[in-house]
C-alpha positions as a Markdown table, in Angstrom:
| # | Residue | x | y | z |
|---|---|---|---|---|
| 1 | Met | 0.0 | -0.1 | 0.0 |
| 2 | Gly | 2.9 | 2.4 | 0.6 |
| 3 | Ser | 2.2 | 5.9 | 1.9 |
| 4 | Tyr | -1.1 | 7.1 | -0.1 |
| 5 | Cys | -3.8 | 8.0 | 2.4 |
| 6 | Ala | -7.6 | 7.7 | 2.3 |
| 7 | Asn | -9.4 | 10.0 | 4.5 |
| 8 | Leu | -13.1 | 10.1 | 5.5 |
| 9 | Gln | -14.1 | 13.1 | 7.8 |
| 10 | Leu | -16.8 | 15.2 | 9.2 |
| 11 | Ser | -15.6 | 18.9 | 8.9 |
| 12 | Ser | -17.0 | 22.4 | 8.8 |
| 13 | Glu | -15.3 | 25.3 | 7.3 |
| 14 | Gly | -13.2 | 28.3 | 8.3 |
| 15 | Gly | -10.3 | 29.0 | 10.8 |
| 16 | Glu | -12.5 | 27.9 | 13.9 |
| 17 | His | -13.5 | 24.7 | 12.1 |
| 18 | Asp | -14.6 | 21.4 | 13.9 |
| 19 | Glu | -13.5 | 18.1 | 12.2 |
| 20 | Met | -13.5 | 14.4 | 13.4 |
| 21 | Asp | -11.8 | 12.0 | 10.7 |
| 22 | Phe | -10.4 | 8.7 | 10.2 |
| 23 | Glu | -7.1 | 8.3 | 7.9 |
| 24 | Phe | -5.7 | 5.2 | 6.7 |
| 25 | Leu | -2.1 | 5.8 | 6.4 |
| 26 | Gly | -1.0 | 2.6 | 4.6 |
| 27 | Lys | 1.7 | 0.2 | 5.7 |
| 28 | Gly | 5.4 | -0.9 | 5.4 |
| 29 | Gly | 6.2 | -4.4 | 4.0 |
| 30 | Asp | 4.5 | -7.0 | 6.6 |
| 31 | Gln | 3.5 | -4.5 | 9.1 |
| 32 | Pro | -0.3 | -4.0 | 9.9 |
| 33 | Tyr | -2.5 | -1.3 | 8.2 |
| 34 | Ile | -2.4 | 1.8 | 10.4 |
| 35 | Leu | -5.6 | 3.9 | 11.1 |
| 36 | Gln | -5.4 | 7.3 | 12.5 |
| 37 | Thr | -8.0 | 9.5 | 14.0 |
| 38 | Asn | -7.9 | 13.2 | 14.8 |
| 39 | Val | -10.4 | 15.6 | 16.7 |
| 40 | Phe | -10.6 | 19.3 | 15.8 |
| 41 | Ala | -12.6 | 21.5 | 17.8 |
| 42 | Lys | -13.0 | 25.3 | 17.4 |
| 43 | Gly | -9.9 | 25.3 | 15.3 |
| 44 | Lys | -7.6 | 23.4 | 17.5 |
| 45 | Gly | -6.6 | 19.9 | 16.4 |
| 46 | Asp | -2.9 | 17.9 | 17.2 |
| 47 | Arg | -5.1 | 15.3 | 18.8 |
| 48 | Glu | -4.0 | 12.3 | 16.5 |
| 49 | Gln | -4.4 | 8.8 | 17.7 |
| 50 | Arg | -3.0 | 5.5 | 15.6 |
| 51 | Ile | -4.0 | 2.2 | 15.9 |
| 52 | Asn | -2.6 | -1.2 | 13.9 |
| 53 | Leu | -5.8 | -2.5 | 12.5 |
| 54 | Trp | -6.0 | -6.2 | 13.4 |
| 55 | Phe | -7.3 | -7.1 | 9.9 |
| 56 | Asp | -6.4 | -6.4 | 6.5 |
| 57 | Pro | -8.7 | -3.4 | 5.2 |
| 58 | Thr | -8.0 | -4.0 | 1.7 |
| 59 | Ala | -9.4 | -7.7 | 1.9 |
| 60 | Asp | -13.1 | -6.8 | 2.7 |
| 61 | Phe | -15.5 | -3.8 | 3.6 |
| 62 | His | -15.6 | -3.0 | 7.3 |
| 63 | Thr | -17.9 | -0.3 | 9.1 |
| 64 | Tyr | -16.1 | 2.8 | 10.3 |
| 65 | Ser | -18.6 | 4.9 | 12.0 |
| 66 | Leu | -18.5 | 8.0 | 14.3 |
| 67 | Phe | -21.2 | 8.7 | 17.1 |
| 68 | Trp | -21.5 | 12.2 | 18.0 |
| 69 | Asn | -23.8 | 14.1 | 20.2 |
| 70 | Lys | -23.5 | 17.0 | 22.7 |
| 71 | Asn | -21.8 | 14.8 | 25.3 |
| 72 | Ile | -19.6 | 12.4 | 23.6 |
| 73 | Thr | -18.0 | 11.4 | 20.2 |
| 74 | Val | -17.2 | 7.8 | 19.7 |
| 75 | Phe | -14.9 | 6.4 | 16.8 |
| 76 | Tyr | -15.9 | 2.8 | 16.0 |
| 77 | Val | -14.5 | 0.2 | 13.8 |
| 78 | Asp | -17.3 | -2.5 | 13.1 |
| 79 | Thr | -18.8 | -2.6 | 16.5 |
| 80 | Thr | -15.6 | -2.1 | 18.4 |
| 81 | Pro | -15.1 | 1.5 | 20.0 |
| 82 | Ile | -11.6 | 2.5 | 19.1 |
| 83 | Arg | -11.5 | 6.0 | 20.6 |
| 84 | Val | -13.6 | 8.4 | 22.8 |
| 85 | Tyr | -13.5 | 12.2 | 22.8 |
| 86 | Lys | -16.0 | 13.4 | 25.6 |
| 87 | Asn | -17.4 | 16.9 | 26.1 |
| 88 | Asn | -14.7 | 18.2 | 28.5 |
| 89 | Glu | -15.7 | 21.9 | 28.2 |
| 90 | Asp | -16.0 | 22.1 | 32.1 |
| 91 | Leu | -12.1 | 21.5 | 32.0 |
| 92 | Gly | -11.6 | 24.3 | 29.4 |
| 93 | Val | -11.2 | 21.9 | 26.5 |
| 94 | Pro | -13.1 | 22.8 | 23.5 |
| 95 | Tyr | -15.7 | 20.4 | 22.1 |
| 96 | Pro | -17.2 | 20.4 | 18.7 |
| 97 | Asn | -20.9 | 21.2 | 19.4 |
| 98 | Ser | -21.3 | 25.0 | 17.9 |
| 99 | Gln | -21.6 | 24.3 | 14.2 |
| 100 | Gly | -22.8 | 21.8 | 11.7 |
| 101 | Val | -20.2 | 19.6 | 9.4 |
| 102 | Gly | -20.3 | 18.2 | 6.2 |
| 103 | Ile | -18.9 | 14.7 | 5.0 |
| 104 | Tyr | -15.9 | 14.3 | 2.8 |
| 105 | Ala | -13.7 | 11.5 | 1.4 |
| 106 | Ser | -10.4 | 12.0 | -0.1 |
| 107 | Leu | -7.1 | 10.2 | -1.2 |
| 108 | Trp | -3.8 | 11.8 | -1.4 |
| 109 | Asp | 0.1 | 11.2 | -1.3 |
| 110 | Gly | 1.3 | 11.0 | 2.4 |
| 111 | Ser | 4.8 | 10.0 | 1.6 |
| 112 | Glu | 6.5 | 12.8 | 3.7 |
| 113 | Trp | 5.1 | 11.8 | 6.9 |
| 114 | Ala | 2.3 | 9.3 | 6.9 |
| 115 | Thr | 3.7 | 5.5 | 7.0 |
| 116 | Asp | 6.6 | 5.0 | 9.8 |
| 117 | Gly | 7.3 | 8.6 | 9.8 |
| 118 | Gly | 7.7 | 9.0 | 6.1 |
| 119 | Lys | 10.2 | 6.3 | 5.7 |
| 120 | Val | 8.1 | 4.1 | 3.5 |
| 121 | Gly | 7.6 | 5.7 | 0.2 |
| 122 | Leu | 4.6 | 5.6 | -2.3 |
| 123 | Asp | 5.4 | 3.0 | -5.0 |
| 124 | Trp | 3.9 | 4.8 | -8.2 |
| 125 | Asn | 4.1 | 1.5 | -10.1 |
| 126 | Ala | 1.1 | 0.2 | -8.0 |
| 127 | Ala | -1.2 | 3.0 | -9.5 |
| 128 | Pro | -4.0 | 3.5 | -9.8 |
| 129 | Phe | -5.0 | 3.9 | -6.3 |
| 130 | Val | -8.5 | 3.4 | -5.3 |
| 131 | Ala | -10.5 | 4.1 | -2.0 |
| 132 | Ser | -13.9 | 2.2 | -2.3 |
| 133 | Phe | -16.9 | 2.9 | -0.1 |
| 134 | Gln | -20.2 | 1.0 | 0.2 |
| 135 | Gly | -23.3 | 1.0 | 2.7 |
| 136 | Phe | -23.1 | 4.7 | 3.3 |
| 137 | Gly | -25.5 | 6.1 | 5.9 |
| 138 | Val | -26.3 | 9.0 | 8.0 |
| 139 | Asp | -28.7 | 9.7 | 10.7 |
| 140 | Ser | -28.2 | 13.4 | 11.9 |
| 141 | Cys | -29.8 | 16.8 | 12.6 |
| 142 | Asp | -30.2 | 19.1 | 9.7 |
| 143 | Val | -28.5 | 22.4 | 10.7 |
| 144 | Ala | -30.4 | 24.4 | 8.1 |
| 145 | Gly | -32.7 | 25.7 | 10.9 |
| 146 | Gly | -29.8 | 26.7 | 13.2 |
| 147 | Ile | -27.4 | 24.7 | 15.4 |
| 148 | Ser | -29.3 | 25.3 | 18.6 |
| 149 | Ala | -32.3 | 23.4 | 17.5 |
| 150 | Cys | -29.9 | 20.1 | 17.1 |
| 151 | Lys | -28.5 | 20.2 | 20.7 |
| 152 | Asp | -31.8 | 19.0 | 22.1 |
| 153 | Asp | -33.7 | 17.5 | 19.0 |
| 154 | Gly | -35.2 | 14.7 | 20.8 |
| 155 | Lys | -33.7 | 12.0 | 18.5 |
| 156 | Trp | -32.3 | 8.6 | 20.0 |
| 157 | Tyr | -28.9 | 9.6 | 20.1 |
| 158 | Gln | -29.5 | 12.3 | 22.5 |
| 159 | Gly | -30.8 | 10.0 | 25.1 |
| 160 | Ala | -29.3 | 9.2 | 28.4 |
| 161 | Glu | -28.1 | 6.0 | 27.7 |
| 162 | His | -25.8 | 7.5 | 24.8 |
| 163 | His | -24.1 | 10.0 | 27.2 |
| 164 | Asp | -21.3 | 7.5 | 27.6 |
| 165 | Leu | -20.0 | 4.2 | 26.8 |
| 166 | Asn | -21.5 | 1.0 | 28.7 |
| 167 | Gly | -19.4 | -1.4 | 30.7 |
| 168 | Asn | -18.7 | -3.7 | 27.9 |
| 169 | Gln | -17.8 | -1.0 | 25.5 |
| 170 | Ile | -15.4 | 0.7 | 28.0 |
| 171 | Ala | -13.6 | -2.9 | 28.3 |
| 172 | Gln | -13.4 | -3.0 | 24.5 |
| 173 | Leu | -12.0 | 0.4 | 24.4 |
| 174 | Lys | -9.1 | -0.5 | 27.0 |
| 175 | Asp | -8.5 | -3.7 | 25.2 |
| 176 | Val | -7.9 | -1.6 | 21.8 |
| 177 | Arg | -5.6 | 0.6 | 23.9 |
| 178 | Gln | -3.4 | -2.2 | 25.3 |
| 179 | Lys | -3.2 | -4.2 | 22.2 |
| 180 | His | -3.4 | -1.9 | 19.1 |
| 181 | Val | -2.6 | 1.9 | 20.1 |
| 182 | Thr | 0.8 | 2.9 | 18.5 |
| 183 | Tyr | 0.7 | 6.6 | 19.1 |
| 184 | Asp | -1.5 | 8.9 | 21.3 |
| 185 | Tyr | -1.1 | 12.6 | 21.6 |
| 186 | Cys | -1.8 | 12.1 | 25.2 |
| 187 | Thr | 1.5 | 10.3 | 25.8 |
| 188 | Asp | 3.7 | 12.3 | 23.4 |
| 189 | Arg | 6.0 | 14.1 | 25.7 |
| 190 | Lys | 7.8 | 15.9 | 22.9 |
| 191 | Arg | 4.6 | 17.9 | 22.6 |
| 192 | Thr | 3.6 | 18.3 | 26.2 |
| 193 | Ala | 5.5 | 17.9 | 29.5 |
| 194 | Thr | 2.3 | 16.6 | 30.9 |
| 195 | Ala | -0.7 | 14.7 | 29.5 |
| 196 | Pro | -3.5 | 17.3 | 28.6 |
| 197 | Val | -6.5 | 17.2 | 31.0 |
| 198 | Glu | -8.9 | 15.5 | 29.1 |
| 199 | Cys | -6.9 | 12.3 | 28.4 |
| 200 | Ala | -7.9 | 10.6 | 31.6 |
| 201 | Arg | -11.6 | 11.1 | 31.1 |
| 202 | Asn | -11.2 | 9.9 | 27.4 |
| 203 | Trp | -9.6 | 6.6 | 28.4 |
| 204 | Tyr | -11.5 | 6.1 | 31.3 |
| 205 | Glu | -8.7 | 6.2 | 34.0 |
């Protein structure tokens, strides 16, 4: 696969944009495929996390989904939660809840940084590069009437049972962290001397 990147994201526009994305960073040799997620809130990103996928995503279709309400954002691979980003505004951490987003997909050359820190170049002899999607679906609130109407729109995803993960999902998330996470901005001491304040909550520590 080399270092071309397939990206599926929810994003708004402008300098204060919100964004939540899945980025397939490719792989080197016999290494697992890398999936990176990131969250931007009010224009602030740098919240990357990377996992080694436990399957070959090129062999068959899988479900990559995002659950997002005013309390929590959950990234899923099939039915497994791989990442949580909670509403931690009480800690002074921005959360994407003030504007609508669109859904975008893209494909680009990430040779300079994506796979193994840019050590694995893109093999152009393998072109053309194709990213295929099927079974797309969305259940959301239309922000045409204003974002305030979407914060308490009465839909199923706003219910109290969806304000947090359940016990089984928390166990699955911790298993992913233990076995598959290869990079987490929370533990990158080259960026920050201590973990950002939201990290403990997002990992259920």
